[in-house]
N, C-alpha and C positions, 0 to 999 in steps of 0.2 A: 624228302621234298626238295626240289630244285630251288636255287636261290631266287630265280625270277618269280616263281609261284609264291614264295614267302613274301617278297616285296608286294605283290598284288594283294595278298591276303591282308597285310598290315594296312596298306592304303585304303582298302575296302572298309576295314573296321573303323579307321579314323574318320572316313567320309560319312559313315552312318551314325556318328554321334549326333544327337539332337542339338541343333545349333541354338545357342543362346549367347548373344554378343557380349553381354556383361560378364559371362563366365570365361571368356577367352582372353589369353594374354599372348602377345606376339613379341618376339625378341630377336636380337642378333647376338652371336657368341663367337669367342675366339680364345686361343690359349695354346701353350706348349703341350706337346705330347711326347711320351717316351715309350716306344714299342720294343718289346723283347720277345724272344721265342724260346719255347721250352719243349722238352721231350725228345731231343735228338742229340747225338754226339758227333755228327758228321762235320760240323763247323768248328774249326779250331781258332782260338784267339779272336772270337767274335766281338766286335764293338758295335753297340746299338747307337745310332745317331739320333740326336734330339730333333723332333719334327714340330709341326704346328697344325692347328685346326682352325677352320673358318666355317661359319654356318648360320642358320636361322632356326628358331624354335617356335612351336605352338603349344600352349598349355591350356588345358581345360580344367576348370575348378569344379569339383563335385560339392565341396563344403569348405569350412574354414580349415580343415585338417588335411583333406585328401585332394589330389589332383592327378591328372595324367598328362604326360609331356612327350612330345615327339619333335621331328624336324628333319633337316638334312645337313650333313657335315662333309666338308672337303678336308681330307686328311692327307698330309704328306710326311713320309718318314723314310728311313733307310737303315742299312746295316753295312759294315765293313767286316771282312773276315779273310784269313789266310788259309790256304789249303796246299797240301802236297800233291804233286802231279808227276807221274812217272811214265816215260815212254820207253819201249824196248825196240831194238833193232838188230839186224844181222848185216855185217859188212864183210867184204873180201879185201884182203891186203894185196900188196904188189906181187906176192908169191902164189896167189890163188887160194889162200887159206881163209875159210870163213870163221868168224868169231861173233859172239853175242855181246851186246852192250846195252846200256840203259842210261837215260838222262833223267835226273830228278830235278824238279822245279819247286819253288815256293811261289805261289800265285796269290796276289792280293786282289780281292773282288769287292767292288762297290755296287750295292743294289739300292736303287731309289724307287719307291712305290708311292702311287697316288690312289687313294681309295675314296669312294663316295659311300657314306655311312648313314643308315636310317636307324636311329634309336627309338625305343618306346619304353617309357619307365613310369612306374607308379611312385608318386611323391607324397611323403608324409611329413607335416610340420610338427616339430616337437614343441616349439613355443609359438606364441602369437605375435608379439611385438619384435620386429626385426628378427624373424624366426630362424632358428637352426632347423634343418630338415635332413631326412635320409631318403634315399630312393633306390629302387631296384627294378630290373626289367630285362629286356633283350635288345640285341642289335643285329643287323645284317649289313654286310659291306660288299661292295663290288669294286674290283680294281679297274680304274680308268686308264692307267698308264704304268709301265714298268720299264726302267732303264737299268741295264747291267753292263758293267765294264770290268774286264780282267786285265791285269798288268803283271808281267813277270818281275818278281822281286829278286830271285836268286836262281842261278843255274848250277846244279851240282852234277857235273858230268863225271862218271866214275870209272869209265873204261877208255875213253878216247877223247882227245881234245877237239871235239866237233862243236861248232857254233850253231845253235838252233835259233833262228831269228824270233824276235818278240811277236806274239800274235794273241788273239783272243781264244781262250780255251773254253770248251764246254765242261764244266766241273760238276757241282752238285745240282740236284733237281731244282727247277725254278719254283718260287713261291706260287701257290695257287691264286687264281684271280677272283676268289670270293672268300668270305669269312662270315661266321656268325657265332653268337655266344650270349653270355649273361653280363649284366651291368649291375654294379653295386657302387654306392657313393654317398657322400654327405656334403652339406654346404651351409651357407648362411646368407640371408637376404638383407639388404639395406634399402630402406625406402627413401626416395627423394621426391617430394611432392606426390604426383600421381605415378611416378615411374619407380622402377626397382633395379638394383644392381646385385647380382648374386655371384658369390665365389664358391666354386664347387670342386671337390676332388673326386674323380671317378676312376674306377678300374673296369675296363672292358676285358672280360675273361673269355677268350676264344675257345671253342670246343671242336671246331672243324679242323680236320687234318689238312694242312696247307701244302703238303708235297704232292705233286701231280703223279709221280711214278714211284714204285718201290725201288730201293737201292739194291743192286745185284751183288754187293760185297758183304752183305750180312749185317750192316749197321742198323741200329734202331732208326726207323724212318718216320716216326710219329712227330710231327712238328705242329705246334699250336702257338697262338699269339697271346700276349698279355700287354695291354696298353693302359698306361697311367695318363690321365688327362687332368690338367689344372685349368679349369674353365671359368671364364668371365662371361656372364650373360647380362645384357642390358635389355630390360623388358618395358614395353610401352603398355600402360593400362588404358 
């Protein structure tokens, strides 16, 4: 199922819940996120950058224990990594003799990604007063912006002292522009008059393969995400 169809299906399901104003809660949320990638060995010395999340939430209460929660989230994160890059060339010397050479580079790449994420989770309260709770569900994400910059860290010329000027290189495959997977988490709610503040630790476990193309060098190309969220949610009752 394409990601756009999945968005429409989730929005349709939410919009068809019978509206009862007293059972709805609306909130705003923010917090740091740490996104990492698993399942591939093509990135060497990868550093995952700490990102952040901003969004709003809508929660529908079924009873004192169960509720369903959704919303929209703006997420920004990125990664830094180093890669080896080799170019081969044939040159002719002053005597007309051809010879083969190669330039080896170490390239540092910074990738910055912005995603719009739609979560939908089922929430279960373990206790009733300032309750602890657990939740689980699914998420879908769509990339809204991607910035990639490559910089030469080291030039290891092995045959000939030839200077290759700095430039942007096309290295590994780009991260895909969509993602989806499962959500698991737990948290605690604090009540303030008619309002609530929740602190929640969430793990978004991506199942979609984020690489757009297969690698031709035989490396494992399965790349999936894992995002840890420390979320603060302020709810108006």
